C-alpha positions in Angstrom: -56.2 -138.2 -100.9 -54.4 -135.1 -102.3 -52.1 -133.0 -100.1 -53.1 -129.4 -99.3 -49.6 -128.3 -98.5 -47.1 -126.5 -100.7 -43.6 -127.5 -101.4 -41.0 -126.3 -98.9 -37.9 -124.3 -99.9 -34.3 -125.1 -98.9 -34.0 -122.0 -96.7 -31.0 -122.1 -94.4 -30.0 -120.0 -91.4 -26.6 -119.6 -89.9 -25.7 -118.5 -86.3 -22.3 -116.9 -86.1 -19.8 -117.7 -83.4 -20.4 -115.1 -80.7 -18.1 -116.5 -77.9 -15.4 -113.8 -78.3 -18.1 -111.1 -78.5 -19.6 -112.3 -75.2 -16.1 -112.3 -73.7 -15.5 -108.7 -74.8 -18.9 -107.7 -73.4 -18.1 -109.2 -70.0 -14.9 -107.0 -69.8 -17.0 -103.8 -70.0 -17.4 -102.0 -66.6 -20.9 -101.2 -65.4 -20.5 -97.5 -66.4 -19.2 -98.4 -69.9 -22.0 -100.9 -70.3 -24.6 -98.2 -69.5 -23.0 -95.9 -72.0 -23.0 -98.6 -74.6 -26.7 -99.3 -74.1 -27.5 -95.6 -74.3 -25.8 -95.3 -77.7 -26.7 -98.7 -79.3 -29.7 -100.1 -77.4 -29.7 -103.6 -75.8 -27.9 -105.3 -78.7 -25.6 -107.0 -76.1 -28.6 -109.1 -75.0 -28.7 -110.7 -78.4 -25.4 -112.4 -77.8 -26.9 -114.7 -75.1 -30.1 -115.8 -76.9 -30.3 -119.6 -77.1 -31.4 -119.7 -80.8 -32.9 -122.9 -82.2 -32.1 -122.7 -85.9 -34.7 -125.3 -86.9 -37.4 -123.1 -85.4 -36.2 -120.1 -87.5 -36.1 -122.1 -90.7 -39.5 -123.6 -90.0 -40.9 -120.2 -89.4 -39.4 -118.9 -92.7 -41.5 -121.5 -94.6 -44.7 -119.7 -93.4 -43.7 -116.3 -94.8 -46.2 -114.8 -97.2 -44.1 -112.5 -99.5 -47.0 -110.4 -101.1 -48.4 -109.6 -97.6 -45.0 -109.3 -95.8 -46.2 -111.5 -92.9 -46.3 -115.1 -91.6 -49.6 -116.7 -92.6 -50.8 -119.6 -90.5 -54.1 -121.6 -90.6 -56.4 -118.9 -89.1 -54.1 -116.0 -88.0 -51.1 -113.9 -89.1 -47.9 -112.6 -87.5 -46.0 -109.5 -88.7 -42.6 -108.3 -87.3 -43.1 -104.6 -86.6 -41.0 -101.6 -85.7 -42.8 -101.3 -82.4 -42.0 -104.8 -81.3 -38.3 -104.7 -82.5 -37.9 -101.3 -80.9 -39.2 -102.6 -77.6 -37.0 -105.7 -77.7 -33.9 -103.7 -78.4 -34.9 -100.8 -76.2 -34.1 -98.4 -79.0 -32.7 -95.1 -77.6 -35.3 -92.4 -77.7 -32.7 -89.8 -78.6 -32.4 -91.1 -82.1 -33.4 -88.5 -84.6 -35.0 -90.8 -87.3 -34.7 -94.0 -89.2 -31.6 -95.2 -91.1 -31.3 -93.4 -94.5 -27.7 -93.9 -95.5 -28.0 -96.9 -97.8 -25.0 -97.1 -100.1 -23.1 -94.4 -98.2 -19.8 -95.5 -96.8 -17.8 -93.5 -94.2 -14.3 -92.4 -95.1 -11.4 -94.0 -93.3 -10.3 -90.6 -92.0 -13.7 -90.3 -90.3 -13.9 -93.9 -89.2 -10.4 -94.2 -87.7 -10.9 -91.9 -84.7 -13.9 -94.0 -83.5 -11.5 -97.0 -83.0 -8.7 -94.8 -81.7 -6.3 -95.3 -84.7 -5.1 -93.5 -87.8 -6.3 -93.8 -91.3 -2.8 -94.9 -92.5 -2.9 -97.8 -90.0 -6.5 -98.7 -90.9 -6.1 -98.6 -94.6 -4.0 -101.9 -95.0 -6.8 -103.8 -93.2 -9.6 -102.3 -95.4 -9.7 -105.2 -97.9 -11.8 -106.8 -100.6 -13.6 -110.1 -100.5 -15.3 -112.3 -103.2 -13.3 -111.1 -106.2 -13.2 -107.4 -105.2 -17.0 -107.0 -104.9 -17.2 -106.5 -101.1 -15.1 -104.1 -99.1 -14.6 -104.2 -95.3 -12.6 -105.5 -92.3 -11.7 -109.0 -91.2 -13.1 -110.0 -87.8 -9.7 -111.0 -86.5 -8.3 -107.5 -87.0 -11.1 -105.8 -85.0 -10.9 -108.4 -82.3 -7.2 -107.8 -81.9 -7.8 -104.1 -81.6 -10.5 -104.9 -78.9 -7.9 -106.9 -76.9 -5.5 -103.9 -77.0 -8.2 -101.6 -75.7 -8.9 -104.1 -72.9 -5.2 -104.2 -71.9 -5.1 -100.3 -72.0 -8.5 -100.1 -70.1 -9.9 -97.8 -72.8 -13.6 -98.8 -72.3 -15.1 -96.2 -74.6 -13.0 -97.4 -77.6 -13.7 -101.0 -76.7 -17.4 -100.3 -76.8 -17.2 -98.8 -80.3 -15.1 -101.7 -81.7 -17.5 -104.2 -80.0 -20.5 -102.4 -81.5 -18.9 -102.5 -85.0 -18.2 -106.2 -84.6 -21.9 -106.9 -83.5 -23.2 -104.8 -86.4 -21.2 -106.7 -88.9 -21.4 -110.3 -87.5 -24.8 -110.4 -85.8 -27.1 -107.6 -86.8 -26.2 -107.2 -90.5 -24.3 -110.3 -91.6 -23.1 -110.9 -95.1 -19.9 -112.9 -95.3 -18.7 -115.1 -92.4 -16.3 -113.3 -90.1 -16.3 -110.2 -92.2 -17.7 -106.7 -91.6 -18.6 -105.3 -94.9 -19.4 -101.7 -96.0 -23.2 -102.1 -95.6 -22.8 -102.9 -91.9 -20.2 -100.1 -91.5 -22.7 -97.7 -93.1 -25.4 -98.5 -90.6 -22.9 -98.4 -87.7 -21.7 -95.0 -88.9 -25.3 -93.7 -89.1 -26.1 -94.9 -85.6 -22.9 -93.8 -84.0 -22.4 -90.4 -85.6 -25.7 -89.3 -87.2 -27.7 -90.8 -84.3 -30.1 -92.6 -86.6 -32.3 -95.6 -85.4 -31.0 -99.1 -86.6 -34.4 -100.8 -85.8 -35.8 -99.8 -89.2 -32.8 -101.3 -91.1 -33.1 -104.5 -89.0 -36.7 -105.0 -89.8 -36.1 -104.1 -93.5 -33.4 -106.8 -93.7 -35.7 -109.4 -92.1 -38.5 -108.8 -94.7 -36.0 -108.4 -97.5 -34.1 -111.6 -96.9 -37.4 -113.6 -96.4 -38.8 -112.2 -99.6 -35.6 -113.0 -101.6 -35.4 -116.6 -100.2 -39.0 -117.3 -101.3 -38.4 -115.7 -104.6 -35.3 -117.8 -105.3 -36.9 -120.8 -103.6 -34.1 -121.3 -101.0 -30.8 -119.9 -99.9 -29.1 -118.5 -96.8 -31.0 -116.0 -94.6 -29.0 -112.8 -94.2 -30.6 -111.0 -91.3 -30.3 -110.8 -87.5 -31.3 -114.4 -86.6 -31.3 -113.9 -82.8 -33.6 -110.9 -83.1 -36.1 -112.7 -85.3 -36.0 -115.8 -83.0 -36.6 -113.6 -79.9 -39.5 -111.8 -81.6 -41.1 -115.1 -82.6 -40.8 -116.7 -79.1 -42.3 -113.5 -77.6 -45.4 -114.1 -79.7 -45.6 -117.8 -78.7 -44.4 -117.9 -75.0 -45.7 -115.0 -72.8 -43.0 -115.8 -70.2 -40.2 -115.0 -72.7 -41.3 -111.5 -73.7 -44.5 -109.5 -73.5 -45.5 -106.9 -76.0 -47.7 -104.3 -74.4 -50.4 -102.2 -76.1 -48.7 -99.3 -77.9 -49.2 -96.6 -80.5 -48.9 -98.1 -84.0 -47.3 -96.6 -87.1 -49.8 -96.9 -89.9 -48.3 -95.2 -93.0 -45.6 -92.7 -94.1 -45.9 -89.9 -96.6 -47.8 -90.8 -99.7 -47.3 -94.5 -99.2 -50.3 -96.6 -98.0 -48.1 -98.6 -95.6 -44.6 -98.2 -94.1 -41.5 -98.2 -96.4 -38.2 -99.4 -94.9 -34.5 -98.8 -95.9 -32.2 -101.7 -95.0 -28.6 -102.5 -95.5 -29.1 -104.4 -98.7 -32.3 -102.9 -100.2 -35.6 -101.3 -99.6 -39.0 -103.0 -98.9 -42.3 -102.2 -97.3 -44.3 -103.9 -94.6 -48.1 -103.8 -93.7 -48.7 -102.7 -90.1 -52.5 -103.1 -90.6 -52.0 -106.8 -90.4 -50.3 -106.5 -87.0 -53.2 -104.7 -85.2 -54.3 -107.7 -83.1 -50.8 -108.7 -82.0 -50.2 -105.1 -80.8 -53.3 -105.3 -78.5 -56.1 -104.0 -80.7 -59.1 -105.9 -82.3 -59.2 -106.6 -86.0 -62.6 -107.6 -87.4 -62.6 -107.0 -91.1 -60.1 -107.6 -93.9 -57.7 -104.7 -94.5 -58.1 -102.7 -97.7 -56.1 -103.9 -100.7 -54.5 -100.5 -101.0 -53.0 -100.7 -97.5 -51.2 -103.9 -98.6 -49.6 -102.7 -101.8 -46.0 -103.8 -101.9 -42.7 -102.8 -103.5 -39.0 -103.8 -103.3 -35.7 -102.2 -104.4 -32.6 -104.1 -105.0 -28.9 -103.2 -105.3 -29.1 -100.8 -102.3 -31.7 -98.7 -104.1 -29.4 -97.9 -107.1 -31.9 -99.4 -109.5 -34.4 -96.6 -108.8 -32.9 -93.4 -107.2 -36.2 -91.6 -107.6 -38.0 -94.2 -105.5 -35.3 -94.1 -102.9 -35.6 -90.4 -102.6 -39.4 -90.7 -102.3 -38.9 -93.2 -99.4 -36.5 -90.9 -97.6 -38.9 -88.0 -97.9 -41.9 -90.0 -96.7 -40.4 -90.3 -93.2 -40.8 -86.6 -92.8 -44.5 -87.2 -92.4 -45.7 -90.3 -90.5 -49.2 -91.2 -89.3 -49.7 -93.0 -86.0 -52.9 -94.4 -84.4 -53.7 -95.5 -80.9 -57.0 -95.6 -79.1 -59.0 -95.2 -82.4 -57.9 -98.7 -83.4 -60.3 -100.1 -80.8 -63.3 -99.2 -83.0 -65.2 -102.0 -84.6 -64.6 -102.7 -88.3 -67.0 -102.3 -91.2 -69.6 -105.1 -91.0 -70.1 -104.9 -94.7 -66.6 -106.1 -95.4 -65.3 -109.6 -95.4 -64.4 -111.1 -92.0 -60.7 -111.0 -91.1 -60.7 -114.6 -89.8 -62.5 -115.9 -92.9 -60.2 -114.0 -95.2 -57.1 -115.4 -93.4 -58.5 -119.0 -93.8 -59.2 -118.4 -97.4 -55.7 -117.0 -97.9 -54.1 -120.0 -96.2 -56.1 -122.3 -98.5 -55.0 -120.3 -101.6 -51.3 -120.1 -100.9 -51.2 -123.6 -99.1 -49.3 -124.0 -95.9 -45.9 -125.7 -96.0 -47.0 -128.4 -93.4 -50.2 -130.4 -93.0 -52.4 -129.4 -90.0 -53.8 -132.5 -88.3 -56.8 -131.6 -86.1 -56.8 -133.3 -82.7 -59.1 -136.3 -82.4 -61.9 -136.4 -79.7 -62.1 -139.7 -77.8 -65.6 -141.4 -77.7 -67.5 -141.3 -74.4 -67.9 -144.7 -72.6 -71.4 -146.2 -72.3 -72.9 -146.1 -68.7 -72.7 -149.4 -66.8 -75.6 -150.4 -64.4 -74.6 -151.0 -60.7 -76.5 -152.5 -57.7 -77.7 -150.9 -54.5 -75.0 -152.5 -52.4 -72.4 -151.0 -54.6 -74.2 -147.6 -54.2 -74.0 -148.0 -50.4 -70.4 -148.8 -50.6 -69.7 -145.8 -52.8 -71.6 -143.6 -50.4 -69.5 -144.9 -47.5 -66.4 -144.4 -49.5 -67.6 -140.8 -50.2 -68.2 -140.1 -46.5 -64.8 -141.5 -45.7 -63.2 -139.4 -48.4 -65.0 -136.3 -47.1 -63.5 -136.8 -43.6 -60.1 -137.4 -45.2 -60.7 -134.2 -47.2 -61.4 -132.3 -44.0 -58.2 -133.6 -42.5 -56.3 -132.8 -45.6 -57.8 -129.3 -45.8 -56.7 -128.7 -42.1 -53.2 -130.1 -43.1 -53.3 -127.8 -46.2 -54.1 -124.8 -44.0 -51.2 -125.6 -41.7 -48.9 -126.2 -44.6 -50.1 -123.0 -46.3 -49.4 -121.1 -43.0 -45.9 -122.6 -42.9 -45.5 -121.8 -46.6 -46.6 -118.2 -46.1 -44.2 -117.9 -43.2 -41.4 -119.4 -45.2 -42.3 -117.2 -48.1 -42.2 -114.1 -45.8 -38.8 -115.2 -44.5 -37.6 -115.9 -48.1 -38.7 -112.4 -49.1 -36.8 -110.9 -46.1 -33.8 -113.0 -47.1 -34.3 -111.8 -50.7 -34.4 -108.2 -49.6 -31.2 -108.7 -47.5 -29.6 -110.5 -50.5 -30.6 -107.6 -52.8 -29.2 -105.1 -50.3 -26.0 -107.1 -50.1 -26.0 -107.4 -53.9 -26.3 -103.6 -54.2 -23.6 -103.1 -51.6 -21.4 -105.5 -53.5 -22.1 -103.7 -56.8 -21.3 -100.4 -55.2 -18.1 -101.8 -53.7 -17.2 -103.3 -57.1 -17.8 -99.9 -58.8 -15.7 -98.2 -56.1 -12.9 -100.7 -56.6 -13.1 -100.1 -60.3 -12.9 -96.4 -59.7 -9.9 -96.9 -57.4 -8.3 -99.1 -60.0 -8.8 -96.6 -62.7 -7.5 -93.8 -60.4 -4.4 -95.9 -59.6 -3.9 -96.7 -63.3 -4.2 -93.0 -64.1 -1.7 -92.1 -61.4 0.7 -94.7 -62.6 0.5 -93.5 -66.1 1.1 -89.9 -64.9 4.1 -90.9 -62.9 5.5 -92.8 -65.9 5.0 -89.7 -68.1 6.8 -87.5 -65.4 9.7 -90.0 -65.2 10.0 -89.9 -69.0 10.0 -86.1 -69.0 12.5 -86.0 -66.1 14.9 -88.3 -67.9 14.5 -86.2 -71.0 15.3 -83.1 -68.9 18.4 -84.8 -67.5 19.5 -85.6 -71.0 19.0 -82.1 -72.1 20.9 -80.8 -69.1 23.9 -83.0 -70.0 23.8 -81.8 -73.6 23.6 -78.1 -72.7 26.4 -78.5 -70.1 28.7 -80.1 -72.8 27.8 -77.2 -75.2 28.5 -74.6 -72.4 31.9 -76.2 -71.6 32.9 -76.3 -75.3 31.9 -72.7 -75.8 33.9 -71.5 -72.7 36.9 -73.5 -74.0 36.7 -71.9 -77.5 36.3 -68.4 -75.9 39.5 -68.9 -73.8 41.5 -70.1 -76.8 40.2 -67.2 -78.9 41.1 -64.7 -76.2 44.6 -66.1 -75.8 45.2 -66.0 -79.5 44.1 -62.3 -79.6 46.4 -61.4 -76.8 49.4 -63.0 -78.6 48.5 -61.1 -81.8 48.1 -57.8 -80.0 51.5 -58.3 -78.3 53.2 -59.0 -81.6 51.6 -55.9 -83.2 52.7 -53.8 -80.2 56.3 -55.0 -80.6 56.3 -54.2 -84.3 54.8 -50.8 -83.7 57.5 -50.0 -81.2 60.2 -51.0 -83.7 58.6 -48.7 -86.4 58.6 -45.8 -83.9 62.3 -46.4 -83.1 63.2 -46.3 -86.8 61.3 -43.1 -87.3 63.1 -41.6 -84.3 66.5 -42.7 -85.8 65.7 -41.1 -89.2 64.7 -37.8 -87.5 68.0 -37.8 -85.5 70.0 -38.4 -88.7 68.2 -35.5 -90.5 69.0 -33.2 -87.6 72.7 -34.3 -87.6 72.9 -33.5 -91.3 71.5 -30.1 -90.9 73.8 -29.4 -88.0 76.8 -30.5 -90.1 75.8 -28.2 -93.0 75.7 -25.3 -90.7 79.1 -26.1 -89.3 81.0 -26.7 -92.6 79.5 -24.5 -95.2 82.7 -24.4 -97.5 83.3 -28.1 -98.0 80.7 -28.3 -100.8 82.0 -31.4 -102.5 82.2 -33.4 -99.3 78.9 -32.1 -98.2 77.5 -32.9 -101.5 78.8 -36.5 -101.3 77.6 -36.7 -97.7 74.2 -35.3 -98.7 73.9 -37.8 -101.5 74.8 -40.6 -99.1 72.3 -39.1 -96.6 69.6 -39.0 -99.4 70.4 -42.5 -100.3 70.2 -43.5 -96.7 67.0 -41.4 -96.4 65.5 -43.2 -99.4 66.4 -46.6 -97.8 65.0 -45.5 -94.5 61.8 -44.2 -96.3 61.4 -47.5 -98.1 61.9 -49.3 -94.8 59.4 -46.9 -93.2 56.9 -47.4 -96.0 57.3 -51.1 -95.7 56.8 -50.8 -91.9 53.7 -48.6 -92.5 52.3 -51.2 -94.9 53.1 -53.9 -92.4 51.5 -51.8 -89.7 48.4 -51.3 -91.8 48.2 -55.0 -92.5 48.6 -55.7 -88.8 45.9 -53.1 -88.0 43.6 -54.8 -90.5 44.3 -58.2 -88.9 43.7 -56.6 -85.5 40.3 -55.2 -86.6 39.4 -58.7 -88.0 40.4 -60.3 -84.7 38.4 -57.7 -82.8 35.4 -58.5 -85.0 35.9 -62.2 -84.3 36.1 -61.4 -80.6 32.8 -59.4 -80.8 31.1 -62.3 -82.7 32.4 -64.7 -80.0 31.1 -62.4 -77.3 27.7 -62.2 -79.0 27.6 -66.0 -79.3 28.5 -66.3 -75.6 25.6 -63.9 -74.8 23.2 -65.9 -76.9 24.3 -69.2 -75.2 24.0 -67.4 -71.8 20.4 -66.4 -72.7 19.6 -70.0 -73.8 21.0 -71.3 -70.5 18.7 -68.8 -68.7 15.7 -70.0 -70.8 16.6 -73.6 -70.1 16.9 -72.9 -66.4 13.4 -71.3 -66.6 12.0 -74.4 -68.4 13.7 -76.7 -65.9 12.2 -74.7 -63.1 8.8 -75.0 -64.6 9.3 -78.7 -65.0 10.5 -78.9 -61.4 7.4 -77.0 -60.3 5.2 -79.4 -62.2 7.0 -82.4 -60.8 6.6 -80.8 -57.3 2.8 -80.6 -57.9 2.7 -84.2 -59.0 4.8 -85.2 -55.9 2.4 -83.3 -53.6 -0.8 -84.4 -55.4 0.0 -88.0 -56.1 0.4 -89.0 -52.4 -3.0 -87.5 -51.7 -4.5 -89.7 -54.4 -2.5 -92.6 -53.1 -3.9 -92.0 -49.5 -7.4 -91.7 -50.8 -7.1 -95.0 -52.8 -5.6 -96.7 -49.8 -8.4 -95.4 -47.5 -11.2 -96.9 -49.6 -9.6 -100.3 -49.8 -11.0 -102.8 -47.3 -8.7 -105.5 -45.9 -11.3 -108.2 -46.2 -12.6 -107.4 -49.7 -9.5 -106.0 -51.5 -7.2 -108.6 -53.2 -3.6 -108.8 -52.2 -2.5 -107.9 -55.7 -4.2 -104.5 -55.2 -2.4 -103.9 -51.9 0.9 -104.9 -53.5 0.2 -102.5 -56.4 -0.6 -99.6 -54.0 2.6 -100.2 -52.0 4.6 -100.3 -55.2 3.1 -97.0 -56.1 4.2 -95.6 -52.8 7.8 -96.7 -53.4 7.7 -95.2 -56.9 6.4 -91.9 -55.5 9.3 -91.8 -52.9 11.9 -92.5 -55.6 10.3 -89.9 -57.9 10.3 -87.3 -55.1 14.0 -88.0 -54.4 14.8 -87.6 -58.1 13.0 -84.2 -58.1 14.8 -83.0 -55.0 18.2 -84.0 -56.6 17.2 -82.1 -59.8 16.2 -79.1 -57.8 19.5 -78.9 -56.0 21.6 -79.4 -59.1 24.1 -76.6 -59.9 25.1 -76.1 -63.5 
């Protein structure tokens, strides 16, 4: 007997290690978690999905590449945007699908999102696989996440955790490596507010198509999301897809084109009508199932990529009109699916269940009939007793159920109260951490101010010393110049007296011409000597006056320098007064925050470590206040 199954492919699936990601997720506060979900959807839930890899690889064998669906014996399943969006609770504020395939954010733009600089980020932006893939190592981003946890920077922790999930779980490529394709989707979601669901669905169809085309290989898509979607179609208690509006086609395409992180591909939403809650009777038109695929991130056909992007500007959706019956003249959908399954052959044999043969009736006697009737009467009586017992048990069960509901309500109230108390404690902890950081900043500023005070005081003392030395030197120079000036005046007076004596002698002895002539010549010689001395003294006097003017200029410059230093001291005093005022505000405001934090702490529910921390903050505030008072009373 010939087999009707096709040969299976060696398709593999790998689930990354998500233990550290779950640990980072547990560190997020409730407020930070809500913000994370608002920005990225419920991607944190994918970290706790118990994926069975064998189920995923078995499902991949049923993929039908031309139809972009999973074809079984008499039905089909298609992963759709509506289902993926409902699973991830895609934020409604997203402005459109992912369009940035091949675009990579610059390090200068990416660095602020993880609270670092481009220069620090650049050494960790490395190549893998012989320089073909660019990105970040997982260890580096996890180390940054731990730093944000220690610093209680929850917003930055959320962004780094999202980048890790995008690169490791949602858009995997290399193990423990976040490549540029995942970074591109993350950047589009975080900054451009584009929807990642389209890229996730595109990667699922793209990787399944490529694995069948190459007859095996590793699936590079979000395995937890694909597994959760599949189990939602098999087990109603896992996830329920409600009836919803369906996207039928985009632009001039007959179906829906998708842009993923690695390439572009279409899918056929007409094959998913039944699984979205609407009837499907006839076979879909062949035009509605026309397919295409673009490799190398769309670089092989830029015109087609541009056409895909433009098609999302005009989308066509249907809802209640899908409830209409199909065209009776067309081939039945179920018959078409069965024929399709026979044509492509399923990867596994379908063994129909065997029906057991009915036993032949056996004749019995009247005595046995009477015994059976008696047994039936006895069983009827036992049934009545059991029904009465069942009623009593049901009454007790209902009563216990009512009590359980009451206890559940009380437990829910206690849980809400505990959650509120936990959030209040987190708020108090954040407030105390902020107050501690503020106090540390003030202490650093105060220490810097004390250091500046010491430096300015030393400069002031040095300036005063130089001023005193300059003043003393000027006084000595002025005294010397005054003495020399007095000597010059005395010589001039002596010369004037000599001239007067000579004139008086001439008037007294007019006849003694020879002696007078000799005496006159001596007097002239003496006059010349005295004149030379006087000229020398005048030159010396001029030199001393020049030196005196120079010393006066130096004194004026020193006086100007002293005035500038005095003005700087006044400015510094003003700055110090402002700092002292700021410190006073901190000293007055911080105790109020401390009292408020102390007031909301409950003795029975607050850990001793928190009480010790609050008391330590009180001691620090007292010491800080004492330092501020000492600084305020300081006299320069």
